[in-house]
N, C-alpha and C positions, 0 to 999 in steps of 0.2 A: 561487596556488594551494593551499594549503591548504586554504581550507573548501574546492574544489572536490573533493580528494580525498579530505578527511572523507565529503562527500556517496556519495562510490564507494564509499568504505569501509563504511559505514551500510547504503548499498541492497544491499553486494555479501550481508552478513550477513544483512540482512532476508530475502532471496530464499532463501539456503543454506539457514536454517534455519526458516523458517519454509517455504517446497515444502520442504525435504530432511522435514519433517516428518510433510508431508502423505502423503507419498509412501513412506514410512517403516507412518506406522500401519495406510494404505489397505494397502501389499501382507504386514502382519502380521496382519491383519483377516480373517476368513473373509464378513466384510460392508465392505468400506470410506465403507456408510453408518451406520455403528452409532453410537452417542454421542459412545464416547471418541473415537473420531476425528473425529468432528467439535469436540467441548471439547478437544481436544490439537491441533488443528493450532492454533483459534482462541487460544490460552494461545503457542502457538509463535509465532506474528505478533505478539502483543500486547508479548512478554516482549523479543521482540529489540529491540523499538519501546524500551519503558524503557532496556533495556542501551545500547541506542545516545543514546537520549539523554544518559542522563546522563555518554556517553566523549565523544561526539563534539558534542554540545549548544554547549558552547561555544567552541566551534572555527566551526561553521557552522549551530548554528540547530536541527541533524538533522532538514530536511525526509523526506529520504530518498523523497520521494515525488511525481514533478511536478503533483501536484492541487494537493499542500501551496504546492508553490511559486508558483501561479500564484494560489492563493488568496491569497499574503501580495505577489504582484506587485502585484496588482486593488488590495487594501489600503495600496499605499504604501509598505510596509518595506522593498520592494529596490527597486533599479534593474534594467530591461529585460536587460541586460548578464551579473548577475549571474543573472539570473535562467532563461535562454539558458543561459549555463554551465552552472550546477548542473542542468537537467532533462538535457543532456545527459551531466552525469560520474554521473546515477541513473539512466542508463540504461544506461551504459559498465559501469556495478557491477553491473547487475542481469542483464548478459549475460554474467562474470564468474562471478557467485553459482552462475546458471545451468551454465553449460559446466562450473565445478567438482564441479555434481551429477550431471549427465549422463555426466562420467568417473566416478564413483563408481557411477552402479547401470548402465553399461554395464559394468562389470567386477563385480558382484556378484550380477548375474539377478533385476535389477531393475529395470522397468520404469516410463517414464514423469516429468515434471520440474514436477507441479504447476501445467500450466497452466487458465488461464481459459476453458470455457467453459458453453454454455448447459448448465446440467441438466435430466433427464431430465424433460417434457412442460413446459417453462418455453420458449415463445417468444424470439425474437429482442427483439421489442418488451419484455417480460416481463423479459428481461436487462436489460435498455437501462437502461430505470426503473428497476430495483432498483440498479445501479450510479449512476445519476443519487439517490437518495433516498436510499443508504446514505454516498455519497461527500459529498453537502452534511453530513448529518448528520456526518460526520468533522471533514470541515474546517471547518466552524464547531465544533468541541470544540477546536482548534489556535488559531482563531484568537482566540478569548475563555481560553482559559489561558496562552496565550503574549501576550498585551494588556500593554503596557506598565504603565498604568495601571490595568485591571481585571480583570487576569492571577493564576493563583494561584503567580506564581513559581517557586519549586524542585518546587514539589507536579503542576508545568505535565508533565514528562516522565511520571511514574503516572498521571496523572487521562488523557493522549494514551493510552498503552500500554492501559490497563482499555478504552479506548473502541475501539479496537480491538479487542478480545478480542469488548467487544459484538457490533462491526457484525457481524463473520464471523460471530457463532453465529446472529445473523439475517439473514445473507445469505446464506450458507454453503448451502443447498438453491436458492439461485436462481441462480446463477455460479458459485459456487464462491470467490467474495470478491477482489475485486482493488481497488477504490476508489485503485489507484496503476496507473498506465499502465507503469513499467517493471518493476514488480513483472508483469504479462503481458506486457510484449514481449520481456524474456529468455526463460523459459519455453516464450512461443511458440515461440519462434525456434529451439529445439531441438527440441521435440515435434513443429513440423509440423501440416499435416492440418487436423482440426476446428477446434484453440487459432489457428493460422494464421491459418484463414477469417475466424474471428470477430476477431479483435481489436483492428479497430476499433468496437467494442463497449465493450471495456475500454480503450479511450484519450479516444474521442467522450464516452462519458456521466462517467465520470471527470471532466474536465474544464470540463461542465456543470454537476456540483453545485460542485465549485469555484467558478465564477463567481457562482453562486445563493448560495453563504456568503458568497462575499466581500461581496455587497450585503448580504445581511442583516445580518450585521455591519458594515456603513460606517450604518447604522441605527441599530443598539445603542450602539454608540463615538459618534458623533455628536450634536451638540444638549447639552440637560440632562439630567437625571435624569426 
């Protein structure tokens, strides 16, 4: 149970810090689309991953993302049972993090939980494609940097966190950046409305991206140079 609880706590921190920063910066800025808000949110998510990677990485591997767990499952790095339990506890952690954020915002005159949704002018198809592409890139980085033979060793957590910052900077204009079904499920449950009706995009897209990245990494990792 230790690794499942670690995944729950790690995902809770990711959602609370990442979405919390997005909400705080949007509410304290006259324009939530200002570069400072985008960069601050990207850094919050990336730094949360770095912090948790070096905190619980030795316990669970610090997936804190069902898409990463799916990528690891398809790459043969974990069993189906562990993958299912990881995903369950990741979603529970995201709900807990969103619940804390909801309580804080409800009692301070601030609104929102940092839920994902198609941004202005972005179609459902565009949002789905963005989530597929950027999750593919992110999970591929995770699989590559954590590979037992070809990985980055102790620097993997830093590389993964920085890649998440990069992914947020590139994707946030289209979907608010999910690349993580649990991160989207928690906030959507509390925000409701559009966030809940579009939630399927942020589950289907990241899972498709994870499947693609696992396939590509199998090609890279298999055979001779």
